[in-house]
C-alpha positions as CSV (number, residue, x, y, z in Angstrom):
1,X,85.6,112.6,138.4
2,X,87.9,111.7,135.3
3,X,85.0,110.2,133.7
4,X,83.0,113.3,133.7
5,X,86.2,114.7,132.8
6,X,86.6,111.9,129.1
7,X,82.9,112.9,128.7
8,X,83.0,116.9,128.9
9,X,85.7,116.4,126.5
10,X,83.5,115.1,123.9
11,X,80.3,117.5,124.4
12,X,82.2,120.6,126.4
13,X,86.0,120.5,125.4
14,X,86.5,124.3,126.5
15,X,85.3,123.4,130.1
16,X,86.8,120.2,130.3
17,X,90.7,120.8,128.9
18,X,90.6,123.8,131.2
19,X,90.0,121.4,134.1
20,X,92.5,118.9,133.2
21,X,95.4,121.4,132.7
22,X,94.8,122.7,136.3
23,X,94.6,119.0,137.6
24,X,96.3,116.4,135.3
25,X,96.2,113.2,136.0
26,X,97.0,110.4,134.1
27,X,93.9,108.1,135.3
28,X,91.6,109.4,132.3
29,X,94.1,108.9,130.2
30,X,94.8,105.7,130.7
31,X,91.1,104.7,130.9
32,X,90.7,105.9,127.4
33,X,93.9,104.0,126.3
34,X,92.2,100.7,127.5
35,X,88.9,101.6,126.1
36,X,90.6,102.2,122.7
37,X,92.6,98.6,122.3
38,X,89.5,96.7,123.6
39,X,87.0,98.4,121.3
40,X,89.4,98.1,118.5
41,X,90.3,94.4,119.3
42,X,86.6,93.8,119.5
43,X,86.1,95.7,115.8
44,X,88.9,93.7,114.3
45,X,87.5,90.4,115.6
46,X,84.2,91.4,114.1
47,X,85.8,92.3,110.7
48,X,87.8,89.3,110.3
49,X,85.0,86.8,111.5
50,X,83.3,88.0,107.9
51,X,86.5,87.6,105.9
52,X,87.0,84.3,104.3
53,X,89.9,83.6,102.7
54,X,90.5,80.4,100.5
55,X,92.9,77.0,101.6
56,X,94.6,75.5,99.5
57,X,96.6,72.2,98.8
58,X,99.9,72.0,98.2
59,X,100.7,75.8,100.3
60,X,100.8,79.0,98.4
61,X,104.6,79.1,98.3
62,X,104.5,75.2,97.1
63,X,102.0,75.1,94.7
64,X,103.9,73.3,92.3
65,X,104.7,70.2,94.6
66,X,102.0,68.2,93.1
67,X,103.2,68.6,89.4
68,X,106.7,67.5,90.8
69,X,107.6,64.2,88.7
70,X,109.0,63.0,91.9
71,X,105.7,62.0,93.2
72,X,104.2,60.3,90.0
73,X,104.5,56.9,88.4
74,X,103.3,55.7,85.5
75,X,102.0,52.5,83.9
76,X,104.3,50.1,81.6
77,X,105.4,52.3,78.7
78,X,104.7,55.3,80.4
79,X,107.2,58.0,81.6
80,X,106.7,61.0,83.7
81,X,109.0,64.1,83.8
82,X,109.4,67.9,84.2
83,X,109.6,70.1,81.2
84,X,111.4,73.1,81.8
85,X,110.3,74.3,78.5
86,X,106.6,74.3,78.4
87,X,106.0,76.1,81.8
88,X,102.5,77.2,83.0
89,X,102.7,81.3,83.4
90,X,100.4,82.5,86.2
91,X,101.1,85.5,86.8
92,X,99.6,86.9,90.1
93,X,100.0,90.2,92.5
94,X,101.6,90.0,95.7
95,X,101.0,92.6,98.1
96,X,104.0,95.0,98.6
97,X,106.4,92.7,96.1
98,X,104.5,93.4,92.7
99,X,103.8,91.0,90.1
100,X,104.7,87.9,90.4
101,X,105.2,85.2,87.4
102,X,105.0,81.9,87.5
103,X,103.2,80.8,90.9
104,X,103.0,77.3,90.0
105,X,106.9,77.2,89.2
106,X,109.1,77.1,86.0
107,X,108.4,73.5,84.9
108,X,105.1,71.2,83.5
109,X,104.4,67.8,84.6
110,X,104.5,66.0,81.0
111,X,103.2,62.5,80.7
112,X,104.6,60.5,77.3
113,X,103.9,57.7,76.1
114,X,104.4,56.0,72.7
115,X,102.0,53.8,70.9
116,X,99.6,53.2,73.9
117,X,95.9,52.6,73.5
118,X,95.5,53.1,77.3
119,X,97.7,54.1,80.5
120,X,97.5,55.7,84.0
121,X,99.8,57.9,85.7
122,X,99.3,58.3,89.6
123,X,100.7,60.6,92.1
124,X,101.6,58.8,95.7
125,X,103.0,59.8,99.0
126,X,102.3,64.0,98.6
127,X,99.4,64.3,100.5
128,X,96.6,63.5,103.1
129,X,93.8,66.1,102.3
130,X,90.5,66.8,103.9
131,X,87.8,67.1,101.2
132,X,84.9,66.7,103.5
133,X,81.9,69.0,104.1
134,X,84.5,71.4,106.1
135,X,87.3,70.7,103.5
136,X,88.4,71.6,100.5
137,X,85.4,71.5,97.7
138,X,87.4,71.5,94.0
139,X,90.1,70.2,92.8
140,X,91.8,71.8,90.2
141,X,94.2,71.0,87.4
142,X,95.3,73.5,84.5
143,X,96.3,70.8,81.1
144,X,97.8,71.4,78.0
145,X,97.0,68.8,75.5
146,X,99.8,67.7,73.1
147,X,99.1,64.7,71.1
148,X,97.4,63.0,69.7
149,X,94.9,65.9,68.4
150,X,91.6,64.2,69.2
151,X,90.8,63.8,73.0
152,X,90.5,60.3,74.7
153,X,87.8,57.6,74.2
154,X,87.7,57.9,78.0
155,X,89.1,59.4,81.1
156,X,88.7,58.7,84.9
157,X,89.7,60.2,86.9
158,X,90.3,58.3,90.9
159,X,91.2,59.9,94.1
160,X,91.8,56.7,96.5
161,X,91.8,57.0,100.4
162,X,93.9,55.7,102.6
163,X,93.9,52.3,100.6
164,X,94.2,50.7,97.2
165,X,90.9,49.6,97.1
166,X,88.9,52.3,98.7
167,X,88.4,55.5,96.3
168,X,86.1,57.5,94.3
169,X,86.1,57.9,91.0
170,X,85.1,60.4,88.3
171,X,84.5,61.0,84.4
172,X,86.5,63.4,83.3
173,X,85.9,62.7,79.4
174,X,83.3,65.5,78.8
175,X,86.0,67.7,80.3
176,X,88.6,66.9,78.1
177,X,86.4,66.4,75.3
178,X,86.2,70.8,75.4
179,X,89.9,71.1,76.1
180,X,91.9,72.8,73.2
181,X,94.9,70.8,72.1
182,X,98.2,73.0,72.6
183,X,96.7,75.3,75.3
184,X,96.2,75.8,78.9
185,X,93.2,74.7,80.0
186,X,92.2,74.8,83.5
187,X,89.7,72.4,84.7
188,X,88.0,72.5,88.1
189,X,86.7,69.4,89.1
190,X,84.0,69.6,92.4
191,X,84.7,66.8,95.0
192,X,83.0,65.7,98.3
193,X,80.1,63.5,99.4
194,X,77.7,66.4,98.1
195,X,78.9,65.7,94.5
196,X,76.7,62.9,92.6
197,X,79.6,62.1,89.6
198,X,81.9,60.5,91.9
199,X,81.5,56.6,92.2
200,X,82.5,55.0,95.2
201,X,84.3,51.8,95.5
202,X,85.0,50.2,99.1
203,X,84.7,52.2,102.6
204,X,86.7,55.5,101.1
205,X,86.2,58.8,103.5
206,X,86.4,62.0,102.1
207,X,88.3,63.3,105.1
208,X,91.8,61.5,104.0
209,X,92.4,61.6,100.3
210,X,95.4,59.9,99.9
211,X,96.2,59.6,96.2
212,X,95.1,60.7,92.9
213,X,94.9,58.7,89.6
214,X,94.3,59.6,86.0
215,X,93.6,56.7,83.8
216,X,93.2,57.2,79.8
217,X,91.8,55.2,76.8
218,X,91.8,55.9,73.0
219,X,90.3,53.6,70.3
220,X,93.4,52.9,68.7
221,X,97.3,52.7,69.4
222,X,98.8,56.7,69.7
223,X,101.4,58.4,70.6
224,X,100.6,60.9,73.7
225,X,101.8,64.0,75.3
226,X,100.2,65.7,77.8
227,X,101.6,68.3,80.5
228,X,100.1,69.4,83.5
229,X,100.8,73.0,84.8
230,X,98.6,73.3,87.8
231,X,97.7,70.3,90.2
232,X,95.9,71.6,93.7
233,X,93.4,71.3,96.1
234,X,90.8,74.4,96.7
235,X,87.4,75.6,97.8
236,X,88.1,75.6,101.5
237,X,87.3,78.5,102.9
238,X,88.3,79.9,106.5
239,X,88.4,83.1,108.8
240,X,91.8,84.4,110.2
241,X,89.6,83.6,113.7
242,X,89.3,80.4,112.9
243,X,92.7,79.2,111.5
244,X,94.9,81.7,113.8
245,X,93.1,83.5,116.7
246,X,95.9,83.7,119.2
247,X,98.2,84.9,116.5
248,X,95.5,87.3,115.4
249,X,94.9,88.7,118.6
250,X,98.3,89.1,119.8
251,X,99.0,90.8,116.8
252,X,96.0,93.4,117.2
253,X,97.1,94.0,120.5
254,X,100.4,94.9,120.0
255,X,99.7,96.8,116.9
256,X,97.0,98.7,118.6
257,X,98.4,99.9,122.0
258,X,101.6,100.8,119.8
259,X,99.0,102.8,117.6
260,X,97.7,104.8,120.7
261,X,100.9,105.2,122.8
262,X,103.3,106.4,119.8
263,X,100.3,109.0,118.2
264,X,100.3,109.8,121.8
265,X,104.2,110.3,122.9
266,X,104.9,111.4,119.2
267,X,102.1,114.4,119.6
268,X,102.7,115.5,122.5
269,X,106.4,115.6,121.8
270,X,106.5,117.6,118.8
271,X,104.1,120.0,120.1
272,X,106.3,120.2,123.3
273,X,109.2,121.0,121.1
274,X,107.6,123.4,118.8
275,X,106.6,125.6,121.9
276,X,110.2,125.5,123.1
277,X,111.1,126.7,120.0
278,X,108.7,129.6,119.8
279,X,110.5,129.9,123.5
280,X,107.0,129.9,125.2
281,X,107.9,126.9,127.9
282,X,105.3,124.3,128.4
283,X,105.1,122.1,131.3
284,X,105.2,118.6,130.0
285,X,102.7,116.7,132.1
286,X,99.5,119.0,131.4
287,X,100.1,118.8,127.8
288,X,100.7,115.2,127.7
289,X,97.5,114.6,129.7
290,X,95.5,117.0,127.7
291,X,96.2,115.5,124.5
292,X,95.7,111.7,126.1
293,X,92.1,112.6,127.0
294,X,92.1,114.3,123.5
295,X,92.9,110.8,122.0
296,X,89.4,110.3,123.1
297,X,87.9,110.6,119.5
298,X,90.0,107.1,118.8
299,X,87.8,105.3,120.9
300,X,84.5,107.0,119.2
301,X,85.9,105.9,115.7
302,X,86.4,102.3,117.3
303,X,82.8,101.9,118.5
304,X,81.5,103.5,115.1
305,X,84.0,100.9,113.3
306,X,82.3,98.3,114.8
307,X,78.9,99.2,114.0
308,X,80.0,99.3,110.6
309,X,81.1,95.8,110.6
310,X,77.0,95.2,110.4
311,X,76.9,96.8,107.0
312,X,79.5,94.2,105.9
313,X,78.5,90.5,104.5
314,X,80.6,87.6,104.5
315,X,83.3,88.2,101.9
316,X,85.1,85.2,100.3
317,X,88.9,85.9,98.7
318,X,89.8,83.5,96.2
319,X,93.3,82.4,97.2
320,X,95.0,84.2,94.1
321,X,92.9,87.2,94.6
322,X,94.3,87.3,98.8
323,X,97.9,87.3,97.3
324,X,97.3,90.7,96.2
325,X,94.9,92.1,99.0
326,X,96.3,93.7,102.0
327,X,93.5,93.3,104.9
328,X,93.9,96.7,106.8
329,X,92.4,97.9,109.7
330,X,90.3,99.8,107.4
331,X,89.0,97.1,105.4
332,X,90.6,94.7,102.2
333,X,92.7,96.9,99.9
334,X,93.3,95.8,96.5
335,X,97.0,96.3,94.9
336,X,96.3,96.8,91.7
337,X,92.7,96.9,91.0
338,X,94.1,95.9,87.0
339,X,95.5,92.4,88.6
340,X,92.3,90.8,88.0
341,X,93.1,90.3,84.3
342,X,95.8,87.8,85.0
343,X,93.7,85.3,87.2
344,X,91.3,82.5,86.5
345,X,87.9,83.2,86.1
346,X,86.8,82.4,88.7
347,X,88.6,84.8,90.6
348,X,88.2,87.3,88.3
349,X,84.1,86.7,88.8
350,X,85.0,87.4,92.6
351,X,86.5,90.5,92.5
352,X,83.3,93.1,91.9
353,X,81.7,90.6,94.4
354,X,84.3,91.6,96.8
355,X,83.9,95.1,95.8
356,X,80.3,95.3,96.5
357,X,80.2,93.6,99.7
358,X,82.8,95.5,100.9
359,X,82.2,98.9,99.3
360,X,79.6,100.5,102.3
361,X,82.4,99.3,104.9
362,X,85.0,100.7,103.4
363,X,83.3,104.2,102.7
364,X,82.3,104.5,106.3
365,X,85.6,103.4,108.4
366,X,87.3,105.2,105.4
367,X,85.5,108.5,106.5
368,X,85.9,108.0,109.7
369,X,89.6,108.0,109.7
370,X,89.5,111.6,108.3
371,X,86.6,112.8,110.4
372,X,88.7,111.3,113.5
373,X,91.6,113.1,112.6
374,X,90.0,116.8,111.7
375,X,88.3,116.3,115.1
376,X,91.5,115.3,117.0
377,X,93.1,118.4,115.5
378,X,90.4,120.5,116.3
379,X,90.3,119.1,120.0
380,X,94.5,119.4,120.7
381,X,93.8,123.0,119.5
382,X,91.4,124.0,122.3
383,X,93.5,122.1,124.9
384,X,96.4,124.5,123.5
385,X,94.3,127.4,124.3
386,X,93.8,126.2,127.9
387,X,97.7,125.9,128.3
388,X,98.6,128.6,126.4
389,X,96.0,131.2,126.0
390,X,98.5,134.0,125.2
391,X,99.3,131.9,121.7
392,X,97.0,133.2,119.3
393,X,94.4,131.1,118.1
394,X,95.8,131.2,114.5
395,X,98.7,129.7,115.4
396,X,97.5,126.9,118.0
397,X,95.8,125.8,114.7
398,X,98.8,125.3,112.8
399,X,100.9,123.9,116.0
400,X,97.9,121.6,116.1
401,X,97.3,120.5,112.7
402,X,101.0,120.9,111.6
403,X,102.1,118.1,114.8
404,X,99.3,115.8,114.1
405,X,100.1,115.7,110.1
406,X,103.7,114.9,110.9
407,X,102.6,112.3,113.9
408,X,100.6,110.5,110.7
409,X,103.2,110.3,108.7
410,X,105.9,109.3,111.1
411,X,103.0,106.3,112.2
412,X,102.7,105.2,109.1
413,X,106.6,104.4,108.4
414,X,106.9,102.9,112.1
415,X,103.9,100.3,112.4
416,X,101.9,101.0,109.0
417,X,98.6,102.1,111.0
418,X,97.6,105.5,112.4
């Protein structure tokens, strides 16, 4: 019987609400609650299985770790220190907090040598990273050559795998030749076995990269000063479902059960109190159950949102773009749009691609949010007609619309979704 009532709320609401208020039972509303939570969780899994966020090593919040001089050592005649007077000021936008400068810390790593023609500097005991096909795909470094004014004759980057005799090497000479003196230069070096430019010595494995060495050679002895503003591994993209499936499930269950229950109780309570203030007493149970049935529109919204995920292609968010995005049940929201101007060029290029990939999806889900609440207000107006036929139609619209508006505002402040 309750199944028929649920369906009739959609196509014949007047008759349905008349029968519901005459014989109010909780079972139908509880079924709607269960359906909403189940479909909404499925919708979020469908959405976030296509949402890839970039992972970095070290983790965000510790991005200055690999430019900490504590982990570095230089060959004879080389000093490695941290320079607090010249840091790489990388400003990002943290959603909910505003612009955040110096993501990579307030110091740079300084490598300095006097009257030297070749030297090495290496970082050890700071990481063990996976650069295999499923791991990090790039090594990013931001450098500022200070002296000499000419680039090195040869620059070799070495990545060690567990031992000093097993390593990969990459010729950095062309990149450093293009670097501008006294300017921060971002170098992105592709890594992994698919990159032919890496030569192999011994038996290294890309799944265990444990140390890094930079070797520079100049044609004659010279003074050398070079600063590193950032050094990190990047290019591994994972979905929230891949790295936190249990946490995501629990978060969704909590959020959507609260969304439904708070909407149900609060919406009902506000209308109940309005009727009481108007001295037109109303029984709680039939009002509460009628609104529970009206919330079937949230189930329909969830179903359409599931279908909308078909219009969503795989979306890849660079790590610094991710920081300025709120991932909501209705898609990703950028705060603010102008944040892109301060990011790495590859991250700036990713933003319009992301916006294009999510445009249709965001339009559908945004429209459904508006439509569902208009529909819900209309259904509750009809339910009030079954409960209080003596109250004028205009008053019923005002009571339903006003109560719904208050409910939505309170929901936003309480749990951030509505």
